[in-house]
Structure formats: structure tokens, C-alpha cells
C-alpha positions in Angstrom: 64.9 178.5 118.3 67.5 177.7 115.7 67.0 174.7 113.3 69.6 173.4 111.0 67.8 171.9 108.0 69.5 169.5 105.6 68.4 168.1 102.2 70.3 165.6 100.1 67.3 163.6 98.8 67.3 164.7 95.2 69.6 166.5 92.8 70.8 169.2 95.2 72.7 169.5 98.4 71.1 172.1 100.6 71.1 173.4 104.1 69.8 176.3 106.1 70.2 177.7 109.5 66.8 179.2 110.4 65.5 181.0 113.4 61.8 179.9 113.5 61.0 182.2 116.4 61.6 185.3 114.1 61.3 183.4 110.8 64.7 184.7 109.9 67.2 182.7 107.9 70.7 183.3 109.2 72.4 181.3 106.4 71.4 179.1 103.6 73.1 177.4 100.6 72.0 175.1 97.8 74.4 173.2 95.5 72.8 171.5 92.4 74.3 168.0 92.0 73.3 164.5 90.9 76.0 162.9 93.1 78.7 163.9 95.5 76.4 164.9 98.4 78.6 163.1 100.9 81.6 165.1 100.0 79.7 168.4 99.8 77.4 168.4 102.8 79.7 168.8 105.8 81.8 171.6 104.3 78.5 173.3 103.3 77.3 173.1 106.9 80.6 174.5 108.2 80.3 177.5 105.9 76.8 178.2 107.1 77.8 178.1 110.8 80.7 180.4 110.1 78.5 182.8 108.1 75.9 182.9 110.9 78.5 183.1 113.6 76.8 180.3 115.6 78.0 177.2 117.4 76.4 173.8 117.2 75.5 174.1 120.9 73.1 176.9 120.0 71.0 174.8 117.6 67.7 173.6 119.1 66.9 170.9 116.5 68.0 169.4 113.2 65.7 168.7 110.3 66.2 166.4 107.4 64.3 165.2 104.3 63.6 161.5 104.7 62.4 160.7 101.2 61.3 159.6 98.7 64.4 160.3 96.8 67.8 158.9 95.9 68.7 155.9 98.1 72.3 157.1 98.3 71.4 160.8 98.8 68.9 160.0 101.6 71.5 158.0 103.5 73.9 161.0 103.4 71.5 163.5 104.8 70.0 161.1 107.4 73.5 160.0 108.6 74.7 163.6 109.0 71.6 164.7 110.8 71.6 161.8 113.2 75.3 162.4 113.8 74.7 166.0 114.6 71.8 165.1 116.9 73.8 162.5 118.7 76.7 164.8 119.3 74.6 167.7 120.6 71.8 165.8 122.3 69.2 167.7 120.2 66.2 166.2 118.5 66.4 165.2 114.8 63.1 165.7 112.9 62.4 163.9 109.6 60.1 165.5 107.0 59.0 164.0 103.7 60.5 165.3 100.5 57.1 165.6 99.0 55.8 167.8 101.8 58.8 170.0 101.6 58.4 170.4 97.8 54.7 171.4 98.3 55.3 173.8 101.2 56.3 176.9 99.3 53.2 176.6 97.1 51.0 176.2 100.1 52.8 179.0 101.9 52.1 181.5 99.1 48.4 180.4 98.6 46.8 177.3 100.1 43.4 177.9 98.4 44.6 176.1 95.3 45.8 172.4 95.8 49.4 171.7 95.4 50.9 168.4 94.0 54.4 167.4 94.7 55.7 165.0 91.9 59.1 163.3 91.7 60.2 161.3 88.7 60.5 157.7 90.0 61.7 156.4 86.6 60.3 153.6 84.6 57.0 155.4 83.9 56.3 156.1 87.6 56.0 159.1 89.9 56.2 159.7 93.6 53.2 162.0 94.3 51.4 163.6 97.2 48.6 166.2 97.0 47.7 168.8 99.5 44.8 171.2 99.9 43.8 174.1 102.2 45.7 174.3 105.4 48.1 171.6 104.2 45.4 168.9 104.5 46.5 165.7 102.7 44.2 165.0 99.7 46.3 162.2 98.3 48.8 160.4 100.5 52.4 159.8 99.4 52.6 156.9 96.9 54.5 155.6 93.9 52.2 155.3 91.0 52.1 155.2 87.1 52.2 158.6 85.4 48.7 158.3 83.7 47.1 157.0 86.9 48.7 159.9 88.8 47.3 162.4 86.4 43.8 161.0 86.6 44.0 161.1 90.4 45.1 164.7 90.8 43.2 166.3 87.9 40.2 167.4 90.1 40.3 171.1 89.2 42.8 173.9 89.3 46.1 172.6 90.8 49.8 173.5 90.9 52.6 171.0 90.4 56.2 171.1 91.6 59.0 168.7 91.3 61.1 166.7 88.8 58.0 164.8 87.7 55.9 167.9 87.1 56.3 168.0 83.4 55.6 164.2 83.0 52.4 164.7 85.0 51.3 167.7 83.0 52.0 165.9 79.7 49.6 163.1 80.7 46.9 165.4 81.9 43.4 164.0 81.1 41.6 165.7 78.1 38.9 168.0 79.1 40.3 168.7 82.6 41.5 172.2 83.5 45.3 172.5 82.8 47.5 173.0 85.9 48.0 176.6 86.9 51.7 176.1 87.6 54.2 173.4 86.4 57.5 174.0 88.2 59.9 171.4 86.9 63.0 172.9 88.6 61.7 172.7 92.2 63.9 170.9 94.7 63.2 170.8 98.5 63.8 174.2 100.1 65.8 173.9 103.3 64.2 177.0 104.7 60.7 175.5 104.3 62.1 172.2 105.7 63.0 174.1 108.9 59.6 175.7 109.1 57.8 172.4 108.7 60.1 170.8 111.3 59.3 173.6 113.8 55.6 172.5 113.9 56.2 168.8 113.6 56.0 166.4 116.6 59.5 164.9 117.0 57.9 161.7 118.4 56.0 161.2 115.1 58.6 162.6 112.7 61.5 160.2 113.1 64.6 160.5 110.9 63.9 157.2 109.1 64.0 156.8 105.3 60.7 156.8 103.5 60.9 154.3 100.7 57.7 154.1 98.6 59.1 151.3 96.5 62.0 148.8 96.5 65.4 149.7 95.0 66.0 149.4 91.3 69.2 147.3 91.9 68.6 143.8 93.1 70.8 140.8 93.6 70.9 138.5 90.7 69.3 135.0 91.2 71.1 133.5 88.2 74.3 131.5 89.0 73.7 131.9 92.7 75.7 129.4 94.7 73.4 127.1 96.6 73.9 127.2 100.4 73.6 124.2 102.6 
């Protein structure tokens, strides 16, 4: 069962072609970038298919991160995955960015809770906390940094994501410090494929997960009145 996994939600453009039956990665690539995902993604996927020597007809499903993340970046990945799915007739499975960030930590040791934290700007974080067996301890949400720190400081934890340092800096006094603070973590397309392989396509639609409204809003001032 081959899954092509795509991530453009944050500051990287990543994809992996992964055989979940054997847990073998046939090809994978990650390009750090803040913008330019739309131009980079399709050539990246083409390189992976050539490297693996596979055709799109051999892919069983497509996986894509659905957010939270950059509004523009999310649209790039979702549009591409939906297009691939439509062209091949294969299912497209959406997985949250936060779950994908936490997956490598839980895969190495799920005895210690894992917190995925993304910098949402303006003093806020997107967070989600997972425990043993991937059980959700705190659901995905947008929350202030200090409130987030109070919520997750329940004992030894590990933090990954662009908001990890912000969360660690606001850690409540007297609580055990995080065992790991990985500020460089971005969603791993290989783990995205693994998560998609056990997800229910009917409950994992490729729809954007927006935990708050966009920063850019239409201006009300000087708006022309409509009759």
C-alpha cells in the first residue's frame, strides 16, 4: 500500500512516498521555505516518483496536513492532494499538523506526553497534547502562551514545533521543566503517511483546520454603502 504524503502547512515543503505495508520509505524530500510552496510542490513530487520508479496509478492513497498552519500554505497542499485524488480516483486523507508534529515523539516513546506547539503570532499558540497510545489529553486549540503553559505543565512532557521555545519560556515556576524542547520540528511526511494509513478516510476529510480567523480582514472604514 503506497501513500503519497504532502505537507505545506508551515515553513517547509515536504513529501514522501511510503509503503505502509513494509514501513519502507521509497522516496522523501523536505525543502525549508517560508513561501513559494506552490512553485516547489509539483516538481518535488515529480522527483520523488522518478526516484522511486513508480506511477501515480500505483498509489493507494494521498495524505495531506490540513492545519493549523499558514492559510496560503495549507491551500497549496490541499489543492494538490485533492487534484491527485481526483485524477487517480484514490482517497485523500487529511491529518492535522499538530498530530503529525507529535507523532515522531510518540513513536519513539509514548510513555511521556507529547505537546505539539505552533507559533500562532500575537502571543498565541496552536497546541495539542497527547499521552500514552496517542490518546488526546488536550484537544487542538488556539490559546495564549501563558495559558497554554499552565495547561500542559502536568509533569514530564516533551514539546515540538515552532512554538516550543515560547511555551518553555513561560513554564510555570515549580513545575518540572520539559524533557525536550524541539524548536526546529516541522511535520514529517513519513509520519504523515503512517498516520494516514490507520485513519478512517470517512472521518479524515481533506478540509482545512482553522483554529482561528485570518489576521487579514477587510477594512470597514470608507466602505461604500450598498443599497
